[in-house]
C-alpha positions as CSV (number, residue, x, y, z in Angstrom):
1,M,-25.1,-144.3,151.2
2,N,-22.4,-144.5,148.5
3,K,-19.1,-143.4,150.0
4,N,-17.3,-143.4,146.7
5,T,-18.5,-139.9,145.6
6,I,-16.7,-136.6,145.3
7,V,-19.3,-135.0,147.5
8,F,-18.7,-137.5,150.4
9,G,-14.9,-136.8,150.1
10,I,-15.5,-133.0,150.3
11,L,-17.8,-133.4,153.3
12,I,-15.2,-135.6,155.2
13,S,-12.5,-133.1,154.2
14,L,-14.5,-130.2,155.7
15,I,-15.4,-132.0,159.0
16,L,-12.0,-133.5,159.9
17,P,-9.9,-130.2,160.0
18,V,-12.6,-128.7,162.3
19,I,-12.3,-131.6,164.7
20,G,-8.5,-131.5,164.4
21,Y,-8.4,-127.8,165.2
22,A,-10.6,-128.3,168.2
23,I,-8.2,-131.0,169.5
24,W,-5.2,-128.6,169.0
25,V,-7.0,-125.8,170.8
26,L,-7.7,-128.1,173.7
27,I,-4.0,-129.3,173.8
28,N,-2.9,-125.7,173.7
29,Y,-5.3,-124.8,176.6
30,I,-4.1,-127.7,178.7
31,L,-0.4,-126.7,178.1
32,M,-1.2,-123.1,179.1
33,S,-3.2,-124.0,182.2
34,A,-0.5,-126.5,183.4
35,N,2.2,-123.6,183.0
36,V,4.4,-125.8,180.8
37,T,7.4,-123.8,179.9
38,D,10.1,-124.1,177.1
39,K,13.9,-123.9,177.8
40,F,13.7,-120.1,177.9
41,G,11.1,-120.1,180.7
42,Q,8.2,-118.8,178.5
43,I,4.9,-120.6,178.6
44,F,4.8,-123.1,175.8
45,Q,2.0,-122.8,173.2
46,F,1.5,-123.6,169.6
47,S,1.1,-120.8,167.0
48,S,-2.2,-120.5,165.1
49,K,-0.2,-121.1,161.9
50,T,0.9,-124.5,163.2
51,M,-2.5,-125.5,164.6
52,V,-4.3,-124.8,161.3
53,L,-1.7,-126.6,159.2
54,V,-1.8,-129.7,161.3
55,S,-5.6,-129.6,161.3
56,I,-5.6,-129.5,157.5
57,C,-3.2,-132.6,157.6
58,F,-5.9,-134.5,159.3
59,N,-7.3,-135.0,155.8
60,L,-4.5,-137.5,155.1
61,I,-6.4,-140.1,157.2
62,P,-9.4,-140.4,154.9
63,F,-7.2,-139.8,151.9
64,H,-5.1,-142.9,152.7
65,Y,-8.3,-144.9,153.6
66,A,-9.9,-144.1,150.2
67,K,-6.7,-145.0,148.4
68,N,-6.5,-148.4,150.0
69,K,-10.2,-149.1,149.3
70,R,-9.7,-147.7,145.7
71,W,-12.4,-145.2,146.1
72,D,-11.2,-142.9,143.3
73,D,-14.0,-140.4,143.5
74,M,-13.8,-139.9,147.2
75,L,-10.0,-139.6,146.8
76,R,-10.6,-136.8,144.3
77,G,-12.9,-134.9,146.6
78,C,-10.5,-135.2,149.6
79,G,-7.5,-134.2,147.5
80,L,-9.3,-131.3,145.8
81,L,-10.4,-129.7,149.1
82,T,-7.1,-130.4,150.9
83,I,-5.2,-128.6,148.1
84,I,-7.6,-125.6,148.3
85,M,-7.3,-125.5,152.0
86,L,-3.4,-125.6,151.8
87,L,-3.4,-122.8,149.3
88,S,-5.7,-120.7,151.3
89,W,-3.6,-121.3,154.4
90,A,-0.5,-120.2,152.5
91,Y,-2.3,-117.1,151.2
92,Y,-3.7,-116.2,154.6
93,F,-0.4,-116.5,156.4
94,N,1.3,-114.6,153.6
95,L,3.7,-117.3,152.5
96,F,3.6,-116.2,148.9
97,N,5.2,-112.8,149.9
98,I,2.7,-110.8,147.8
C-alpha cells in the first residue's frame, strides 16, 4: 500500500483523534475515580473542550512523520483534515462569537 497519498493522510487523521479522545476519557475517568482534587477541594477533571482539542493535536504525530519522510501528499491530507477539525472545534465551542 502506498502511504504517500492524500486518502491515507485523511484516514490516519480520522483515526488518531478518536484514539486520543478515548485516552483522555480514560485519564479523566481514572482521575475522577481516584478522587483527585484541585487546590480548591473540587474533583479534578478535564473539560470536554480541552479533551477534544488535545485529541485533534494527536494529528501532529503523523504530520511530523510525513514531513520527515517527504511524503507531500500524505502531509496534505493530514493538514487539510486537521484544519477542518480545528475550525469545526472552534465553531462548535463558539469561539468565533457568532
